[in-house]
N, C-alpha and C positions, 0 to 999 in steps of 0.2 A: 197596239203597235202592229200586230199581225192578226188578220182575220181571214179564216178559211171557211167557206160556206158551200157545202154540197159539191166538193171538188171530185171530179171523176176523170180518169184517163183510161182510154181503151186502145188496144192495138188489135185491130180486127175484131175477132170474137173474144179475145182475152181482155179482162178488166184488171188492170194493174192497181188502180186506185178507185175505190168504190164509194162515192157519195160521202166523203169525210168532211167534218166541220170541227174546228177548234180555234181558240184564240191564244195569243201570247201577249202578256202585259209588258208595258215598257220597263226595261231594266231587268227582266226576268230571264232565267236560263231554263228552257224547256227541253227535257229529254224526249226525243222521238224514238221510242223503243219498239223493236220488233225483230223477229228472226230474219235471216237472209231471205230475200225474195218477197218480203212483206209489202213492199211499195214505198219504202222510205226514200230511196234515192230518186224515184220518179217524182215524189212530192217535192223534194228539195229542188229538183230541176225546174219544176213548174213555178215554184216561188221565186227562183232567180231569173226567170224569163227564158231559160234554155229550151223549155218544152211548152207548147200550148196545151191547156186542158181540153178534154172533150166536152165537158160541161162544168158548171159551177164557177165560183169566183174566188179570188184571193186578193187581199189588200195588204200592202206593206207601207207603213207610215201614211196610210190614207190613200195610196195610189194603187190603181188596178194593175195587176201584173200583165194583163193583155193590152188594155187600152193605153196604159201609161208606162210601158216597159222601160223606157230610158230613165224616167224619173225614179222608178224602183231600183234600177241598177246603180244609180248614183248613191243610193242610200244603203246598199248592202255590201258586205264583204263575204265572199264565198270560198270555202276550202273544200274542193271535191275530194273524193276518196283517194284519188291519185293526184297530188298537187301538180299544177302546171308549171314545172320548173325548167330552166334552161341550163344544162350542165356546163356549158362553156362560159357562163357568166360567174363573176364573184357574187357573194351574198349581197354586198352593198349595191353593186351594179344592177342586180336583178330587182331589188326592192325599190331602187330609184327609178328604174324603168317602169315598174308597176305604178308607182306614184304619179309619173307623168301620164301614163295611160288613163289613170283614174281622175285626172284633172286637178291634182294638187298644184297650186300656183308655184311658179318657178322660184319666187322669192321666199317661199315657205317650205320648199321641198326638202332641202338638206336637213332642216330642223325636224321635219316630220319623219324622215327616214331614220335619222339617228335615234329619235325617241322610240320609234317602233322596234328598231334593232335591240335597243336596251330592254324594252318591255318584254320582248320574246327571248331574251337571254342569248343574243347572238353577237354581243360586243367583241368577243374574242375570235369570231369567225368571219368578220366583215370582208376580209380580203382573200378568203378561201374560195376556190372554185366549187360550185354547187355539186359538180360531178364527183367530188372527193369527200363529200359530207356523209356522216352516218345517217341512218334512217331517222333517228330522233331529231337531228339538226335539219334534215330536209323537211321534216314535218313543221319544225319551228319556222323555217323559211317560208313554207307555204302559208302558215298562219300570219306571218309578217305581211305578205302581199295582200291578205284579206283585210288587215288592220290599218295599213299605211295611210289610207284616206279618211280615217276616223269615222267609219260608217255607223249609222244608227242601229243597223241590224247585221248580225253575223250568222251565217248558215254554214255549219260544220258537219260534213258527212264522214262519219267514222274516223274522227281525228286521231285516235290512238291505235288504229289497226296496224299490226305488224311491229309494234314497239316492244322493247323489253320492259320488265316490271319497273325499273327505275325511271325510264323515259316516260312510261305511262303516268306515273305519279307526278312528274314534272309538268307534263302537258295538262293534266287535270287541274293542278294548282294554278297554272297560267289561265286556263279557261274560267275557273272560279273567280279569279280576280277581275274578270271582265264584267261581272254582274253589276248592275246599276248604271254604269256608263254605256253599256251596249245591251241590246236585246238579242238573245242567242237561242237558236235552235240547234241542238246537238243530236244528230242521228246516230244511233248505235244499236247493236244487238247484245251489248254487254251490260248486265244488270247493275254491277257495282259502279259502273260509269255514271248511271243516273242517280243512284243513291248518294254518291259522294259529291257529285258536281252540280246537280240540278235542283231547282226549287219546285218544278212542276213536271208532269209526265203525260205523254199521250202514247197509248199502246196501240199499235197497228199490226194486224195479222191478216194475211191473204187479201190485202187491199182494203180491209174494213177497219174503222176505228172502233176499238173495243172499250176504251176508257180514256178519259182526259180530265185531270184535276191537279191541284197541288199535291205533292207527295204526302203531306200531313193529312189532308182531307181524304185522299184515296185510301190510305191505310186505315184511317179511323172509321170511315164509313163501312168498309168491307171487313174490318176486324182481322185483317191478314197483312203479312209483310208484302212488299212489292214483289218479291220472288214468288210467293204463293199465289198472288193475283195473276202474275204473268204465266206461271206454269198451268194454272187452272184454265186460262184463256186458250193456251196452246193445246192442252190435253182434251178439252171439250170438243175442239174441231177434229182431233184425231179419233175420238170416240164416235162422233157423228159420221165420219167417213167410213169407219169400220162397220157401223150399223147399216 
């Protein structure tokens, strides 16, 4: 469903993403794991068509993100780290507005909006102004705008950042429920997020892809927990820099 081959993004002399390649199978949730500044958000923006790569290719549902950008955008739902919300709209007004922008037919829009609001646990907030919502409900509303057109692919950038423990559990359960019906890339620097939510993981650090496999295979092959693998990747770079 998603194929990334030799993807590189440079800003002048700085390489944010360095020749990375990975795939995500249809219906799978992949955790894109790395520390802050690793290149996760840059990769997400390339996959969604917001940024052009310097080199390499990325395909979403068989469409090239550069050459067929509009076809890619029709097939993805994107939740950036800061959801694009309008504080003076109610929850229903906003999700309906997003449905219209994303081409949901008028005669199917009300049904799609209602179903998405229910799926995201927003039924009791439909008439509330977004500006008065808690952080958790704002995040749910951002997820609703990404889901309302029933995309094949969901790209979620740090979806639980800034939430309290109860809200984190709720959002993780919601994301887990999307597996099978949607292909999901979940960008995060939080190890438990991947262990609890994802079936596969790609570890990125300093722009380079360090490992990519199913969680089961990765831990079996290395004989270590995901935490041990991740910490080894990070510490090896620290040791090299010190040397």
